[in-house]
C-alpha positions as CSV (number, residue, x, y, z in Angstrom):
1,X,-0.3,0.0,0.0
2,X,1.2,3.5,-1.0
3,X,1.7,6.4,1.7
4,X,-1.2,8.3,1.6
5,X,0.0,11.6,2.5
6,X,0.1,13.6,-0.5
7,X,1.6,16.5,0.8
8,X,3.1,18.7,3.4
9,X,3.1,22.4,2.5
10,X,4.6,25.1,4.9
11,X,3.5,29.0,4.1
12,X,5.5,31.8,6.0
13,X,3.5,34.1,4.7
14,X,0.0,32.8,5.8
15,X,2.0,31.3,8.8
16,X,0.4,28.0,8.0
17,X,1.2,24.2,7.5
18,X,-1.2,22.2,5.4
19,X,-0.8,18.4,5.3
20,X,-3.2,16.5,2.8
21,X,-3.5,13.0,2.9
22,X,-5.8,10.7,0.3
23,X,-7.6,7.2,1.5
24,X,-9.1,4.9,-0.6
25,X,-12.4,4.6,2.1
26,X,-15.6,6.7,1.9
27,X,-15.5,10.2,3.5
28,X,-17.7,8.9,6.6
29,X,-14.9,6.4,7.6
30,X,-12.2,8.7,7.3
31,X,-14.2,11.1,9.7
32,X,-15.1,8.2,12.0
33,X,-11.0,7.7,12.6
34,X,-10.9,11.5,13.7
35,X,-14.2,11.4,16.0
36,X,-13.5,8.3,17.9
37,X,-11.0,8.7,20.6
38,X,-9.7,5.0,20.2
39,X,-9.2,5.3,16.4
40,X,-7.7,8.5,16.7
41,X,-5.2,7.8,19.5
42,X,-3.7,4.7,17.1
43,X,-2.4,7.4,14.8
44,X,-2.2,10.6,16.0
45,X,1.2,10.4,17.6
46,X,4.5,8.9,16.0
47,X,4.9,5.4,16.9
48,X,7.8,6.2,18.9
49,X,5.4,8.8,20.7
50,X,1.8,7.0,21.1
51,X,-1.1,9.2,21.9
52,X,-3.9,8.5,24.4
53,X,-7.1,10.5,24.4
54,X,-8.5,11.2,27.7
55,X,-11.2,13.2,26.4
56,X,-12.7,13.9,23.4
57,X,-16.1,15.9,23.2
58,X,-16.5,16.7,19.5
59,X,-18.8,19.6,19.5
60,X,-18.6,23.4,19.4
61,X,-17.0,24.4,23.1
62,X,-16.1,20.9,23.8
63,X,-12.6,19.6,24.2
64,X,-10.0,16.8,23.3
65,X,-7.3,16.1,25.7
66,X,-4.5,13.8,25.1
67,X,-0.7,13.0,26.1
68,X,2.0,11.7,24.0
69,X,4.1,9.0,25.8
70,X,8.1,9.1,24.8
71,X,10.1,5.8,25.3
72,X,11.5,6.9,28.3
73,X,8.4,7.6,30.5
74,X,8.3,11.4,28.9
75,X,5.0,12.8,28.3
76,X,3.8,15.7,26.7
77,X,0.0,16.9,26.9
78,X,-2.4,18.6,24.5
79,X,-5.7,20.0,24.0
80,X,-8.0,21.1,21.6
81,X,-10.8,23.2,22.0
82,X,-13.4,23.0,19.5
83,X,-14.8,26.2,17.6
84,X,-16.5,24.7,14.7
85,X,-18.1,21.2,14.2
86,X,-19.5,20.3,10.8
87,X,-20.1,16.5,11.1
88,X,-18.3,14.2,8.2
89,X,-17.0,17.6,6.7
90,X,-14.8,19.3,9.0
91,X,-14.1,21.0,12.5
92,X,-12.0,23.5,14.0
93,X,-9.7,23.8,16.8
94,X,-7.8,26.0,19.0
95,X,-4.8,24.1,20.2
96,X,-3.1,24.1,23.7
97,X,-0.3,22.5,25.7
98,X,-0.5,20.9,29.0
99,X,-4.3,20.9,28.5
100,X,-4.5,24.8,28.5
101,X,-4.3,27.3,25.7
102,X,-0.7,28.2,25.0
103,X,0.0,31.2,22.6
104,X,3.3,29.8,21.3
105,X,1.4,26.7,20.1
106,X,-0.3,26.8,16.7
107,X,-3.8,29.0,17.1
108,X,-5.8,27.2,15.5
109,X,-6.2,23.9,13.2
110,X,-8.9,23.1,10.5
111,X,-9.4,19.4,9.6
112,X,-11.5,18.9,6.4
113,X,-12.9,15.5,4.8
114,X,-13.9,15.7,1.4
115,X,-14.9,12.7,-0.7
116,X,-13.0,11.8,-4.1
117,X,-13.2,9.7,-7.0
118,X,-11.1,7.2,-5.5
119,X,-12.2,7.5,-1.7
120,X,-11.8,10.6,0.7
121,X,-9.1,13.2,1.4
122,X,-8.4,14.9,4.5
123,X,-6.7,18.4,4.5
124,X,-5.1,19.6,8.2
125,X,-4.2,23.3,8.0
126,X,-2.4,24.5,11.1
127,X,-2.2,28.0,11.6
128,X,0.7,29.8,14.0
129,X,0.2,33.0,15.6
130,X,3.7,34.4,14.6
131,X,6.5,33.5,12.3
132,X,8.5,32.8,15.6
133,X,6.0,30.0,17.1
134,X,5.8,28.5,13.2
135,X,9.8,28.4,13.0
136,X,10.0,27.0,16.4
137,X,7.1,24.5,16.2
138,X,7.1,23.2,12.2
139,X,10.1,21.0,11.9
140,X,8.9,18.9,15.2
141,X,5.4,18.9,14.1
142,X,6.4,17.9,10.4
143,X,8.6,15.2,11.1
144,X,5.8,14.1,13.8
145,X,3.0,14.0,11.2
146,X,5.2,12.2,8.6
147,X,5.6,9.2,11.2
148,X,2.3,9.6,12.3
149,X,0.0,9.7,9.2
150,X,1.0,6.2,7.8
151,X,-0.5,4.5,10.8
152,X,-3.8,5.9,9.7
153,X,-3.0,4.0,6.5
154,X,-2.9,1.1,8.4
155,X,-5.9,1.4,10.7
156,X,-8.1,2.3,7.7
157,X,-7.1,-0.9,6.1
158,X,-7.5,-3.0,9.0
159,X,-11.1,-1.5,9.6
160,X,-12.0,-1.9,6.2
161,X,-14.1,0.8,4.0
162,X,-17.4,-0.5,5.3
163,X,-16.6,-0.7,8.9
164,X,-19.4,0.5,11.5
165,X,-19.3,3.4,13.9
166,X,-16.9,2.4,16.6
């Protein structure tokens, strides 16, 4: 199976990092992978820093709280506060660290899910609060996403295109 990660694009003018992935599954199936905490934790962190979601309330004003666990017992906590939710098609969230909003973190993330002739596409646009925050965060974030996103391909293949809601 080929890597579904289609592109990773940095835009220093717009202060964004855009990640696009194409998958051979229906749009609903791709949405479900991001909406279910047990599925999301299977691919959100890189293999060496797996994610555990302790909360995921996918509604406007709701929160997702998670932590990544390193090989030597290190932990890094993150959170999202959902600012827009359009089931099956998109959600937006403000990003935070240690389960609090952090001005040095990306100020917002938008996840979109679109049907394509061969399945579906997810586009994740991370908007940074400043060029300094972008320069500080982007290298590790890009490396982490490139390591983590192939795990989504594995999850979707395991569960199949017709998987029911988990």
